Structures are given as C-alpha cells and as structure tokens.
TORZA-665304 format. One record per residue (C-alpha): residue in three letters; chain; residue number from 1; x, z, y. Coordinates in nm, 2 decimals. Example, Ala and Ser with C-alpha at 12.3 -4.5 7.8 and 13.67 -1.06 7.14 Angstrom:
2
Ala  A  1  1.23  0.78  -0.45
Ser  A  2  1.37  0.71  -0.11
This chain:
327
Tyr  A  1  -0.17  6.51  -4.84
Ala  A  2  -0.28  6.85  -4.72
Phe  A  3  -0.64  6.94  -4.64
Arg  A  4  -0.79  7.26  -4.54
Gly  A  5  -1.03  7.38  -4.81
Val  A  6  -0.90  7.13  -5.08
Ala  A  7  -0.73  7.28  -5.38
Ala  A  8  -0.37  7.18  -5.46
Gly  A  9  -0.35  6.87  -5.67
Lys  A  10  -0.70  6.75  -5.56
Glu  A  11  -0.58  6.59  -5.23
Ala  A  12  -0.57  6.23  -5.37
Ala  A  13  -0.92  6.27  -5.51
Arg  A  14  -1.04  6.38  -5.16
Val  A  15  -0.88  6.07  -5.01
Gln  A  16  -1.05  5.84  -5.26
Lys  A  17  -1.38  6.00  -5.20
Tyr  A  18  -1.34  5.96  -4.83
Leu  A  19  -1.24  5.60  -4.85
Lys  A  20  -1.53  5.51  -5.08
Ala  A  21  -1.78  5.68  -4.84
Phe  A  22  -1.61  5.52  -4.54
Asp  A  23  -1.65  5.17  -4.68
Lys  A  24  -2.02  5.21  -4.67
Val  A  25  -2.03  5.29  -4.30
Gln  A  26  -2.15  5.01  -4.07
Leu  A  27  -1.95  4.98  -3.75
Asn  A  28  -2.00  4.77  -3.44
Glu  A  29  -1.72  4.62  -3.23
Glu  A  30  -1.74  4.90  -2.97
Glu  A  31  -1.71  5.17  -3.24
Arg  A  32  -1.42  4.98  -3.40
Asp  A  33  -1.23  4.96  -3.06
Ala  A  34  -1.28  5.34  -3.01
Met  A  35  -1.14  5.41  -3.36
Leu  A  36  -0.84  5.18  -3.29
Val  A  37  -0.75  5.38  -2.98
Ala  A  38  -0.78  5.71  -3.18
Met  A  39  -0.57  5.58  -3.47
Gln  A  40  -0.30  5.46  -3.23
Arg  A  41  -0.28  5.80  -3.08
Ile  A  42  -0.26  5.97  -3.42
Tyr  A  43  0.03  5.74  -3.53
Ala  A  44  0.21  5.81  -3.21
Asp  A  45  0.18  6.18  -3.25
Thr  A  46  0.30  6.15  -3.61
Glu  A  47  0.60  5.95  -3.51
Ala  A  48  0.68  6.21  -3.24
Met  A  49  0.67  6.50  -3.49
Met  A  50  0.89  6.32  -3.74
Lys  A  51  1.14  6.24  -3.46
Glu  A  52  1.14  6.61  -3.36
Val  A  53  1.21  6.72  -3.72
Phe  A  54  1.49  6.46  -3.74
Asp  A  55  1.65  6.59  -3.42
Leu  A  56  1.68  6.94  -3.57
Asn  A  57  1.90  6.81  -3.86
Pro  A  58  2.01  6.45  -3.79
Val  A  59  2.14  6.27  -4.10
Glu  A  60  2.19  5.91  -4.18
Gly  A  61  1.91  5.78  -4.39
Ile  A  62  1.93  5.56  -4.69
Ala  A  63  1.67  5.30  -4.77
Tyr  A  64  1.47  5.35  -5.09
Ser  A  65  1.58  5.01  -5.23
Ser  A  66  1.94  5.09  -5.15
Ala  A  67  1.92  5.43  -5.31
Lys  A  68  1.76  5.28  -5.62
Glu  A  69  2.03  5.01  -5.66
Gly  A  70  2.32  5.25  -5.59
Gly  A  71  2.20  5.54  -5.80
Ala  A  72  2.22  5.58  -6.18
Glu  A  73  1.92  5.42  -6.35
Ser  A  74  1.68  5.67  -6.50
Gln  A  75  1.66  5.67  -6.88
Pro  A  76  1.30  5.65  -7.01
Pro  A  77  1.19  5.93  -7.23
Pro  A  78  1.20  5.86  -7.61
Pro  A  79  0.88  5.73  -7.77
Cys  A  80  0.64  5.98  -7.93
Lys  A  81  0.72  6.06  -8.29
Glu  A  82  0.37  5.96  -8.40
Gln  A  83  0.30  5.60  -8.28
Leu  A  84  -0.07  5.55  -8.27
Glu  A  85  -0.28  5.23  -8.30
Ile  A  86  -0.63  5.31  -8.18
Ser  A  87  -0.93  5.12  -8.05
Leu  A  88  -1.06  5.14  -7.70
Ser  A  89  -1.35  5.37  -7.80
Glu  A  90  -1.10  5.61  -7.96
Leu  A  91  -0.88  5.60  -7.65
His  A  92  -1.17  5.73  -7.45
Gly  A  93  -1.14  6.06  -7.63
Phe  A  94  -0.78  6.12  -7.49
Asn  A  95  -0.90  6.22  -7.14
Gly  A  96  -0.75  6.57  -7.12
Ala  A  97  -1.08  6.75  -7.17
Asp  A  98  -1.04  7.11  -7.27
Gly  A  99  -0.66  7.08  -7.22
Gly  A  100  -0.62  6.80  -7.47
Arg  A  101  -0.39  6.51  -7.48
Ile  A  102  -0.41  6.25  -7.20
Leu  A  103  -0.34  5.88  -7.28
Phe  A  104  -0.41  5.55  -7.11
Ser  A  105  -0.32  5.20  -7.20
Leu  A  106  -0.12  4.95  -6.99
Ala  A  107  -0.07  4.59  -7.10
Gly  A  108  -0.14  4.69  -7.46
Glu  A  109  0.09  5.00  -7.47
Leu  A  110  -0.03  5.36  -7.49
Leu  A  111  0.14  5.60  -7.25
Asp  A  112  0.12  5.97  -7.29
Val  A  113  0.07  6.11  -6.94
Ser  A  114  -0.01  6.47  -7.05
Ser  A  115  0.28  6.60  -6.84
Gly  A  116  0.10  6.46  -6.53
Ser  A  117  -0.22  6.65  -6.60
Glu  A  118  -0.25  6.76  -6.24
Leu  A  119  -0.30  6.39  -6.15
Tyr  A  120  -0.47  6.25  -6.46
Gly  A  121  -0.65  6.56  -6.60
Pro  A  122  -1.01  6.65  -6.53
Gly  A  123  -1.05  6.69  -6.15
Gly  A  124  -0.72  6.53  -6.07
Gly  A  125  -0.68  6.25  -5.82
Tyr  A  126  -0.65  5.98  -6.08
Ser  A  127  -0.86  6.14  -6.36
Leu  A  128  -1.07  5.82  -6.38
Leu  A  129  -0.77  5.65  -6.54
Ala  A  130  -0.74  5.90  -6.83
Gly  A  131  -0.85  5.77  -7.17
Arg  A  132  -0.89  5.41  -7.03
Asp  A  133  -0.72  5.08  -7.02
Val  A  134  -0.58  5.06  -6.67
Thr  A  135  -0.41  4.71  -6.68
Arg  A  136  -0.64  4.54  -6.43
Cys  A  137  -0.67  4.84  -6.20
Leu  A  138  -0.29  4.88  -6.15
Ala  A  139  -0.21  4.51  -6.14
Thr  A  140  -0.47  4.45  -5.87
Met  A  141  -0.42  4.79  -5.70
Ser  A  142  -0.78  4.89  -5.76
Leu  A  143  -0.94  5.22  -5.84
Glu  A  144  -1.28  5.08  -5.90
Ser  A  145  -1.44  5.19  -6.23
Thr  A  146  -1.56  4.84  -6.29
Asp  A  147  -1.20  4.72  -6.33
Leu  A  148  -1.13  4.97  -6.61
Asp  A  149  -1.12  4.87  -6.98
Asp  A  150  -1.10  4.49  -6.91
Leu  A  151  -0.91  4.39  -7.22
Ala  A  152  -0.97  4.02  -7.15
Trp  A  153  -0.81  4.03  -6.81
Glu  A  154  -0.50  3.82  -6.73
Pro  A  155  -0.30  3.81  -6.41
Asp  A  156  -0.43  3.53  -6.18
Asn  A  157  -0.10  3.48  -5.99
Ala  A  158  0.26  3.57  -5.97
Glu  A  159  0.20  3.86  -5.74
Glu  A  160  -0.03  4.03  -5.99
Glu  A  161  0.22  3.97  -6.27
Lys  A  162  0.50  4.12  -6.05
Thr  A  163  0.28  4.42  -5.96
Leu  A  164  0.19  4.48  -6.33
Glu  A  165  0.56  4.47  -6.43
Gln  A  166  0.66  4.71  -6.16
Trp  A  167  0.39  4.96  -6.28
Arg  A  168  0.51  4.93  -6.64
Glu  A  169  0.87  5.00  -6.54
Lys  A  170  0.78  5.29  -6.31
Leu  A  171  0.55  5.46  -6.56
Lys  A  172  0.76  5.41  -6.87
Val  A  173  1.05  5.58  -6.70
Lys  A  174  0.84  5.89  -6.65
Tyr  A  175  0.60  5.89  -6.95
Pro  A  176  0.67  5.82  -7.32
Val  A  177  0.52  5.54  -7.52
Ala  A  178  0.26  5.67  -7.77
Gly  A  179  0.17  5.35  -7.95
Arg  A  180  -0.04  5.05  -7.90
Leu  A  181  -0.41  4.97  -7.82
Ser  A  182  -0.58  4.77  -8.09
Lys  A  183  -0.78  4.48  -7.95
Ser  A  184  -0.97  4.42  -8.28
Pro  A  185  -1.35  4.43  -8.26
Glu  A  186  -1.50  4.78  -8.26
Pro  A  187  -1.65  4.89  -8.59
Ala  A  188  -2.03  4.91  -8.60
Ala  A  189  -2.17  5.26  -8.56
Gly  A  190  -2.30  5.39  -8.89
Ala  A  191  -2.51  5.69  -8.99
Ala  A  192  -2.39  6.04  -8.93
Gly  A  193  -2.20  6.25  -9.18
Leu  A  194  -2.03  6.12  -9.49
Arg  A  195  -2.23  5.79  -9.47
Gln  A  196  -2.05  5.71  -9.15
Arg  A  197  -1.71  5.68  -9.32
Ala  A  198  -1.60  5.32  -9.39
Ala  A  199  -1.58  5.23  -9.76
Pro  A  200  -1.25  5.12  -9.91
Ala  A  201  -1.17  4.75  -9.87
Ala  A  202  -1.29  4.53  -10.15
Pro  A  203  -1.01  4.35  -10.35
Ala  A  204  -0.95  3.99  -10.29
Ser  A  205  -1.05  3.90  -10.65
Thr  A  206  -1.41  3.82  -10.71
Lys  A  207  -1.39  3.94  -11.07
Pro  A  208  -1.56  4.27  -11.16
Ala  A  209  -1.31  4.56  -11.14
Ala  A  210  -1.26  4.77  -11.45
Ala  A  211  -1.40  5.12  -11.43
Ala  A  212  -1.34  5.43  -11.64
Gly  A  213  -1.45  5.40  -12.00
Gly  A  214  -1.40  5.02  -12.00
Lys  A  215  -1.71  4.96  -11.79
Thr  A  216  -1.71  4.72  -11.50
Gln  A  217  -1.87  4.74  -11.16
Glu  A  218  -2.02  4.44  -10.99
Ala  A  219  -1.84  4.32  -10.68
Pro  A  220  -2.02  4.39  -10.35
Glu  A  221  -2.24  4.12  -10.21
Ala  A  222  -2.08  3.87  -9.98
Gly  A  223  -2.08  3.96  -9.62
Gly  A  224  -2.10  4.34  -9.69
Asp  A  225  -1.83  4.56  -9.54
Thr  A  226  -1.96  4.88  -9.70
Gln  A  227  -2.08  4.99  -10.04
Lys  A  228  -2.44  5.06  -10.11
Cys  A  229  -2.57  5.37  -10.28
Pro  A  230  -2.70  5.26  -10.63
Ile  A  231  -2.99  5.50  -10.58
Ser  A  232  -3.12  5.47  -10.23
Gly  A  233  -2.95  5.15  -10.12
Lys  A  234  -2.81  5.31  -9.80
Glu  A  235  -2.47  5.19  -9.68
Gly  A  236  -2.16  5.40  -9.64
Ala  A  237  -1.91  5.57  -9.85
Gly  A  238  -1.94  5.53  -10.23
Cys  A  239  -2.22  5.75  -10.37
Pro  A  240  -2.10  6.00  -10.64
Met  A  241  -2.41  5.93  -10.84
Ala  A  242  -2.26  5.59  -10.92
Thr  A  243  -2.01  5.76  -11.15
Phe  A  244  -2.29  5.86  -11.38
Gly  A  245  -2.40  5.51  -11.43
Ile  A  246  -2.73  5.56  -11.24
Val  A  247  -2.84  5.23  -11.09
Lys  A  248  -3.11  5.16  -10.83
Pro  A  249  -3.44  5.05  -10.99
Lys  A  250  -3.55  4.70  -10.90
Ala  A  251  -3.81  4.69  -10.63
Lys  A  252  -4.15  4.57  -10.74
Pro  A  253  -4.24  4.22  -10.62
Lys  A  254  -4.47  4.24  -10.32
Ala  A  255  -4.79  4.05  -10.33
Ala  A  256  -4.81  3.75  -10.10
Pro  A  257  -5.01  3.82  -9.79
Lys  A  258  -5.36  3.68  -9.76
Ala  A  259  -5.42  3.39  -9.54
Gly  A  260  -5.52  3.49  -9.19
Ala  A  261  -5.37  3.84  -9.22
Ser  A  262  -5.03  3.77  -9.07
Ser  A  263  -5.12  3.93  -8.74
Gly  A  264  -5.34  4.20  -8.60
Phe  A  265  -5.37  4.57  -8.68
Met  A  266  -5.17  4.65  -9.00
Ala  A  267  -5.13  4.27  -9.05
Gly  A  268  -5.43  4.26  -9.29
Lys  A  269  -5.30  4.55  -9.50
Ser  A  270  -5.51  4.86  -9.56
Leu  A  271  -5.39  5.20  -9.45
Ile  A  272  -5.39  5.33  -9.81
Ala  A  273  -5.18  5.04  -9.93
Ala  A  274  -4.93  5.10  -9.65
Val  A  275  -4.90  5.47  -9.75
Glu  A  276  -4.86  5.39  -10.12
Glu  A  277  -4.59  5.14  -10.04
Gln  A  278  -4.40  5.39  -9.83
Gln  A  279  -4.42  5.65  -10.11
Asn  A  280  -4.29  5.40  -10.37
Ser  A  281  -3.99  5.30  -10.16
Ser  A  282  -3.65  5.35  -10.32
Asp  A  283  -3.54  5.60  -10.05
Asp  A  284  -3.81  5.84  -10.18
Trp  A  285  -3.72  5.79  -10.55
Trp  A  286  -3.69  6.13  -10.71
Leu  A  287  -3.34  6.06  -10.85
Ser  A  288  -3.21  6.00  -10.50
Arg  A  289  -3.27  6.37  -10.42
Leu  A  290  -3.00  6.45  -10.68
Cys  A  291  -2.73  6.29  -10.47
Pro  A  292  -2.58  6.53  -10.20
Leu  A  293  -2.52  6.24  -9.97
His  A  294  -2.89  6.18  -9.93
Trp  A  295  -3.03  6.54  -9.90
Asp  A  296  -3.26  6.59  -9.61
Ala  A  297  -3.34  6.91  -9.43
Ser  A  298  -3.63  7.00  -9.66
Thr  A  299  -3.42  6.95  -9.97
Met  A  300  -3.14  7.17  -9.83
Lys  A  301  -3.39  7.44  -9.75
Ala  A  302  -3.54  7.42  -10.11
Ile  A  303  -3.19  7.45  -10.26
Val  A  304  -3.11  7.75  -10.05
Val  A  305  -3.44  7.92  -10.15
Val  A  306  -3.38  7.85  -10.52
Ala  A  307  -3.02  7.98  -10.50
Val  A  308  -3.12  8.30  -10.33
Ala  A  309  -3.41  8.36  -10.57
Ser  A  310  -3.18  8.30  -10.87
Trp  A  311  -2.92  8.54  -10.73
Phe  A  312  -3.18  8.82  -10.69
Ser  A  313  -3.34  8.76  -11.02
Gly  A  314  -2.99  8.76  -11.19
Ile  A  315  -2.92  9.10  -11.03
Phe  A  316  -3.26  9.23  -11.15
Val  A  317  -3.22  9.10  -11.51
Gly  A  318  -2.86  9.22  -11.53
Trp  A  319  -2.94  9.57  -11.41
Asn  A  320  -3.22  9.60  -11.66
Leu  A  321  -2.99  9.49  -11.95
His  A  322  -2.73  9.73  -11.83
Lys  A  323  -2.98  10.02  -11.84
Gln  A  324  -3.10  9.92  -12.19
Leu  A  325  -2.74  9.90  -12.32
Met  A  326  -2.65  10.24  -12.17
Ser  A  327  -2.96  10.42  -12.31
C-alpha cells in the first residue's frame, strides 16, 4: 500500500482502520450499485497500468505455487537459545514497548517476531498481535481483538486446520521459536513488594521439617499455597522473624454476639469496642513492626528520622571527645 500522508510501515494499519470504519456504514441498493461501477472502473485502470508496465519489459511469469515447488525450501531460523515457558499474562509484556522484545504465541508455541517490529511493534499494522495468543485470529483470518488470547479455541473444520498449519509453516520459516505458552491457571495476584513472591513449594511429606538447631517447623495448613508470617499472619514469602522463633500470639476468643444484634448499624457493637478490637488485632502487634516485610510508611519515616538523628549526635559526641583528648 501507499497513501499520501501515511508514514512508511503504517499502511496496513491505515487499511484496517478504514475497513473497520467502512463496516459501520449503512448503504442502500442505489449506493451499492454506484460503488460497484466505481470499483469496476478502478480495477480496469489497475489492469491497464500493469499491462503497460509488462509491455515495457515482457518476461514469462511463474506462478507462485510453481516457484515454491521448484525452488529450494527455506530453512527455518534456529530456535532461540533461551526457551521460555510463560503464562498468558507474562506474554502480554512482550509487546515491543520501548524497543523491547516482541513475542506472540501460535498453537502453543512462542515466536520471536522482534525482527518484524515495523509490522508488530507499536504503531505497526499488526501491533495488536504483539504479546498475545493469535491462534484463533490467524486460523479464522480475523483481526478482531475479541479473537485474541482464546486458549480454549479449537478449529471447527478442516479449512481452519489447514489455514492454521499454513500460518505455522510460513511464520516459523521467518521467525525463531522462543519457547512455549503455559496453559496452567494464572497465579492469584498477591500484595505488592516482597510479599508478592510465591513461597517455596511445601514437601510432599506431612511430617514437620527439621530446622536449624534441631527444632521443627509445623507444616503449612492444608489448602495454603503460601507461607504465613508468624507475626502478622500475612501471606507471602517466608518472614525472616520466623528464624528467631517468634510466633504469632493466639487471638483472644471473641464474645458471642447478643441476640438481635446481628444486623443494623455496627451490628449491635459499640463504637469503642470496634476501635479497641482494631487496635488489638495481630497486624498492629508491636513485634510485627520489627519485621522489615511489614513496615508501613510511618515506620519507615520514623526509622529514617532516628538514623539521621543518631548520625548527627554521633558526630557531635565524637567531635567533643576529640577536642578533650587533644587538649
């Protein structure tokens, strides 16, 4: 394609934008007939121009299928050295943003299409395919965003199977295989920071694992995929305070609610009792503030203030001692 005012490499995107906008136009029969006449004239002019070019240098043409069968088969590029196995959400990050790597998955395989950044990179004609699973889109010849990332899709007929296989052959000859797309369930989103990291997998044995010094640690509760901090009870990576043998205090038993107080404002609980209960929660236990994993903004500010004050006081005391020793 070539359009006036459209940058190089953006022509395909311009065509897609035009076709999507044109699909929304409502035409009557009279308008359709007028368009048909115009299109016939355009195709006739195009054929005349191609014939004129051919007459300038007439050569015997070769059909594409014949050229493909007669020529040497192209060798696919070698697979990437690092073979990835990533989830769909992780794949979304390989979209070429800021000049980064561009991947998409086709029938479970990851293809590195970074060399085609003019097509698949940001602003390219097929940028919507970058960082996505494109199996359904290519097999059904669709560029609709609703057909992306459909991991459960399977070909409905032989034609879709053939089209999918043709795309696989065509793209794998040009782009290297970078790994496979994992279809396992996405991990649940956790808290930010260190608490977001998944805890190490628990051993198959249900017996307590021996810890340093001959002590044992209780196995995690059934159904838990992450460890709990022994201080605050928050889930995430193992809390370093556990190595000091500090365990979370047992919560005080709550009093049974009074009859008739199960609904309404505060559910029959006084405002003072609600505040006291919040202050006595394990998350606000003073020992939890010793754990760096559970420092909040106010704790961090207090530590910075104390550190700066200690530094200045150390300089002041040291300078005075130096003067006394020198006198």
